[in-house]
VOBA-696399 format. One record per residue: x, y, z of N, C-alpha, C in turn; residue in three letters. Coordinates in Angstrom, 1 decimal. Atoms other than C-alpha are relative to their C-alpha. Layout:
# VOBA-696399
  n.east  n.north    n.up  ca.east  ca.north   ca.up  c.east  c.north    c.up  type
       X        Y       Z        X         Y       Z       X        Y       Z   ALA
...
# end
This chain:
# VOBA-696399
  n.east  n.north    n.up  ca.east  ca.north   ca.up  c.east  c.north    c.up  type
    -0.8      1.1     0.0    -26.2      14.0   -14.7     1.8      0.9     0.4   MET
    -1.3     -0.8    -0.6    -22.1      15.1   -12.6     0.6     -0.4    -1.2   LYS
    -1.3      0.0     0.3    -19.1      16.1   -13.7     0.6     -1.1     0.3   ASN
    -1.2      1.2    -0.7    -16.7      13.0   -13.6     1.3      0.3    -0.3   ALA
    -1.8      0.2     0.4    -13.4      12.7   -12.9     0.7     -0.8    -0.2   VAL
    -1.3      1.2     0.5    -10.9      11.0   -14.5     0.8     -0.7     1.0   LYS
    -0.6      1.0    -1.2     -9.4       8.1   -12.1     1.8      1.1    -0.8   PHE
    -0.9     -0.1     0.1     -6.4       9.1   -13.4     0.7      2.2     0.5   GLU
     0.0     -0.5    -0.9     -6.2      12.7   -12.0     0.2     -0.2     1.9   GLU
    -0.1      0.5    -1.7     -7.0      11.5    -8.6     1.5     -0.5     0.0   ILE
    -1.1      0.9    -0.5     -4.0       8.9    -8.9     1.3      1.5     0.7   LEU
    -0.8     -0.5     0.4     -2.1      11.9   -10.1     0.2      1.0     1.2   LYS
    -0.4     -0.5    -1.5     -2.7      13.8    -6.9     0.6     -0.5     0.8   THR
    -1.1      0.5    -0.9     -2.2      11.7    -4.6     1.5     -0.6    -0.1   ARG
    -1.2      0.9     0.3      0.7      10.2    -6.1     1.5      1.1    -0.1   LEU
    -1.5     -0.9    -0.2      2.5      14.1    -5.5     0.4      0.1     1.3   GLN
     0.2      0.3    -0.9      2.1      13.1    -1.9     1.2     -1.5     0.1   ASP
    -1.5      1.1    -0.4      6.1      11.0    -0.9    -1.0     -1.0     0.7   SER
     0.1      1.1    -0.8      4.4       8.8     1.4    -1.2     -0.6    -0.3   GLU
     0.6      0.2     0.5      1.1       8.2    -0.6     0.7     -0.8    -1.3   GLN
    -1.3      0.6     1.9      3.7       7.1    -4.1     0.6     -0.9     0.9   ALA
    -0.9      0.6    -0.4      5.4       5.0    -1.4    -0.6     -1.2     0.3   ALA
     0.8      1.0     0.4      2.5       2.9    -1.3    -0.2     -0.3    -0.8   LYS
    -0.3      0.6     2.0      1.5       2.5    -4.4     0.9     -0.2    -0.6   TYR
    -0.8      1.2     0.5      4.9       1.1    -5.5     0.0     -0.7     0.7   LEU
     0.0      1.5    -0.5      5.0      -1.3    -2.8    -1.0     -0.5    -0.6   THR
     2.1      0.6     0.1      1.0      -2.1    -3.9     0.8     -0.5    -0.9   ALA
    -0.6     -0.4     1.4      2.7      -2.2    -7.7     1.1     -1.3     0.1   CYS
    -0.9      1.1    -0.3      5.8      -4.4    -6.7    -0.1     -0.8     0.5   PHE
    -0.1      2.0    -0.5      4.4      -7.3    -5.0    -1.5     -0.2    -1.3   GLU
     1.0      1.0     1.3      1.8      -7.9    -8.5     0.9     -0.1    -0.8   GLU
    -1.3      0.6     0.9      5.6      -7.8   -10.4     0.4      1.4    -1.0   GLY
    -0.5     -0.6     0.8      7.9      -6.1   -12.3    -0.5      0.9    -1.1   PRO
    -0.2     -0.7     0.7      6.2      -5.0   -14.8    -0.6      1.3     0.5   ASP
     0.6     -1.1    -0.7      3.5      -3.1   -13.0     0.6      0.2     1.0   VAL
    -0.7     -1.2    -1.2      6.2      -1.6   -10.3     1.0      1.1    -0.6   PHE
    -0.7     -0.6     1.1      7.7      -0.4   -13.9    -1.1      1.6     0.3   LEU
     0.5     -1.2     0.5      4.5       1.4   -14.7    -0.6      1.2     1.4   LEU
     0.2     -0.8    -1.0      3.4       2.5   -11.2     1.2      0.7     0.2   GLY
    -1.3     -0.6     0.0      7.5       4.0   -10.9    -0.8      1.1    -1.4   LEU
     0.6     -1.6     1.2      6.0       6.5   -14.3    -0.7      0.4     0.5   ARG
     1.6     -0.4    -1.5      2.6       6.9   -12.5     0.9      1.2     0.7   ASP
    -0.3     -0.7    -1.1      4.6       8.4    -9.5     1.1      1.0    -0.4   VAL
    -1.0     -1.3     1.0      7.4      10.4   -11.8    -0.5      0.9    -0.5   VAL
     0.9     -1.2     0.6      4.7      11.8   -14.2    -0.5      1.3     1.4   GLU
     0.8     -1.0    -1.1      2.5      13.1   -10.9     1.1      1.1     1.0   ALA
    -1.3     -0.2    -0.8      6.5      14.0    -9.3     0.2      1.4    -1.1   GLN
    -0.7     -0.9     0.4      7.5      16.3   -11.9     0.0     -0.1    -1.8   GLY
    -0.1      0.2     1.6      7.7      14.5   -15.3     1.0     -0.7     0.0   GLY
    -1.3      0.6     0.7     10.5      12.8   -17.2     0.8      0.8     0.5   ILE
    -0.8     -0.8     0.2     12.1      15.5   -17.5     0.9      0.6     1.5   GLY
    -0.9     -0.2    -1.5     12.6      16.6   -14.0     1.1     -1.5     1.0   ARG
    -1.3      0.7    -0.7     13.8      13.6   -12.8     1.0     -1.0    -0.5   ALA
    -1.5      0.7     0.7     16.2      12.5   -15.5     1.5      0.9     0.5   ALA
    -1.0     -1.4    -0.2     17.6      16.1   -14.7     0.7     -0.9     1.5   LYS
    -0.1     -0.1    -1.2     17.4      15.2   -10.9     1.2     -1.3     0.8   SER
    -0.7      1.2     0.2     18.8      11.7   -10.9     1.0     -0.7    -1.1   SER
    -0.7      0.2     1.4     21.4      12.4   -13.4     0.2     -1.1    -0.6   LYS
    -0.1      0.7     1.2     20.3      10.0   -16.2    -0.6      0.5    -1.1   LEU
    -0.1     -0.2     1.1     19.9      10.2   -19.6    -1.5      0.0    -0.4   ASN
     1.5     -0.3    -0.7     16.1      11.3   -20.1    -0.9     -1.3    -1.2   ARG
     0.4      0.9     0.5     16.1       8.7   -23.0    -0.3     -1.1     0.7   GLU
     0.0      1.4    -0.7     17.3       6.0   -20.9    -0.9     -0.5     1.1   SER
     1.4      0.3    -1.2     14.9       6.7   -18.2    -1.5     -0.6    -0.4   LEU
     1.2      0.4     0.5     12.2       6.5   -20.9    -0.2     -1.9     0.1   TYR
    -0.6      0.9     0.2     13.8       3.5   -21.7    -0.6     -1.0     1.5   ARG
     0.2      1.3    -1.3     13.5       1.6   -18.1    -1.1      0.3     0.7   LEU
     1.6      0.3    -0.5      9.8       3.0   -17.4    -0.7     -0.9    -0.7   LEU
     1.3      0.7     1.1      8.8       1.2   -20.3    -0.5     -1.5     0.3   SER
     0.1      1.4    -0.3      7.6      -2.3   -20.2     0.8     -0.6    -0.4   ARG
    -0.5      1.3     0.0     10.0      -3.6   -21.6     1.4      0.5     0.8   GLN
    -1.5      0.3    -1.0     12.8      -2.6   -19.0    -0.1     -0.4     0.5   GLY
    -0.2      0.9    -0.9     14.6      -3.9   -17.3     1.5      1.1     0.2   ASN
    -0.8     -0.9    -0.4     16.5      -1.1   -15.5     1.1     -0.5     1.7   PRO
    -1.0      0.7    -0.6     20.1      -1.8   -13.6    -0.8      0.9     1.5   ARG
     0.4     -0.9    -1.4     19.3      -1.2    -9.7     0.7      1.3     0.2   LEU
    -0.3     -1.3    -0.6     21.5       1.6    -9.3    -0.9      1.3    -0.8   SER
     0.7     -1.1     0.4     19.4       3.5   -11.8    -1.6     -0.2     0.4   SER
     1.5      0.4    -0.8     16.1       2.2   -10.2     0.7      0.6     1.3   LEU
     0.1     -0.3    -1.6     17.9       3.7    -6.8     0.3      1.6    -0.3   ASN
     0.0     -1.5     0.6     18.8       7.2    -8.7    -1.6      0.3     0.0   ALA
     1.4     -0.5     0.3     15.2       7.4    -9.8    -0.6      0.1     1.1   VAL
     0.9     -0.2    -1.8     13.6       6.8    -6.0     0.7      0.7     0.9   LEU
    -0.8     -0.9    -1.3     16.1       8.5    -4.5    -0.4      2.1    -0.2   SER
     1.1     -1.6     0.3     14.8      12.0    -7.0    -1.1     -0.1     0.7   SER
     1.2      0.0    -0.6     11.7      11.3    -5.6    -0.3     -0.1     1.3   LEU
    -0.1      0.1    -1.5     12.5      11.1    -2.0    -0.4     -1.2     0.5   GLY
     0.0      1.7    -0.3     12.4       7.6    -2.2     0.5     -1.4     0.4   LEU
    -1.2      1.5    -0.6     14.2       4.4    -0.5    -0.4     -1.6    -0.3   LYS
     0.0      1.9    -0.6     13.7       0.2    -0.6     0.1     -0.1     0.8   VAL
    -0.4      0.5    -1.1     13.2      -1.0     2.2    -0.5     -1.2     0.3   ARG
     0.7      2.3     0.2     12.5      -4.7     2.7    -0.2     -0.3     1.6   PHE
     0.7      0.0    -1.2     10.7      -6.0     5.9    -0.1     -1.7    -0.2   THR
    -0.3      1.3    -0.2     10.6      -9.8     6.8    -1.7     -0.6    -0.1   GLN
     1.4      0.1     1.1      7.2     -11.5     4.8    -1.1     -0.8     1.3   ALA
# end
């Protein structure tokens, strides 16, 4: 039997690429706010972790954990700070 690779490992590797992270977050956003916040947490973890994101976004580490939780209700300014720290931005297109 071949050694299996965990899905999370593959996802983390792919999300280290900003283009792949942007596509992933777009798909998560289309699924709804809860899925988007969990997806954003995946990207943050893949690109250096909560500590790095908190430092580069100038947000408190505990606040960032809360923001990315299922119960998170981030302010637009906080969300934008996290996305900017990942080198990403929100873009709108016509449906």
